N, C-alpha and C positions, 0 to 999 in steps of 0.2 A: 483565376483560381479554380480549381476543381472542387467538387463537393467533398473530397477527402482531406483538403488542406484545412488545417486548423487556422483559425482567425486569431487566437490568442496563443501566448506562450504556454508550454505545459508547466505546470507546478512540480518542482522536485522537492521531496521531502527527505529529511535525514532521520537517523535514529532519534535524535533530540527533538526534532520538530514534528514528526509523523504522529506521536500520540496526541498532540494538541490540534491535529488536522480536524476539519469539520467532519470527516468521514470516520476516524477512529475514536475521536474524543467521547461521543455517546457510549462507546463501548468500554471504555476505562482500560484500554490496553496500554501498559507501560513500555518504557524504553527497553527494559530488561526482557520482557515477554517478546518484544519484536525481534531483539537480538537472538533470542532462543529459537524463534520460528525460522530465522534465516540460517542459523546453524543447522537446524533440522530440515532445511530444504522445504519448508511449508509455506513459503511466500516468495513470489517472483521479486527480483530487484536488479538494479543496475549497479554494477561494480566498476569503478574507474580508479585503478591503482588499489589503494587501501580504503578508499571512500565508497560508502554504500549509499545509494539514493533509491527512492520509491517514487513512482509517478502515481497520479490519481487512479489510473486504471489498475495499478498493481494493488493499491489499497482497497478499491472496490472489489477486486477478485478476492482479496483476503476475506472481506466481510461476506461475500458470496460463498465462500468455502465453509463459513460458520453457520450458514443458514441450513436448518433442518427442514426438510420438505414433509408435509403432512401425508400420512398414508390414508388413501381413500378406498 
């Protein structure tokens, strides 16, 4: 195995399960808000047919996009 090979399977989240993920749960993001963010192209996602999935990396990037950096 190379260093870039993952040792565990990636977690896939759906509209229904992502709001309860340990990444988004503290922020209180609802399924409806997540759907709107996808419609407005504000969050990366996987689309297979009509189904939409989010990886942990997608959810972390979403949280990072909400982060406001302090001006120094």
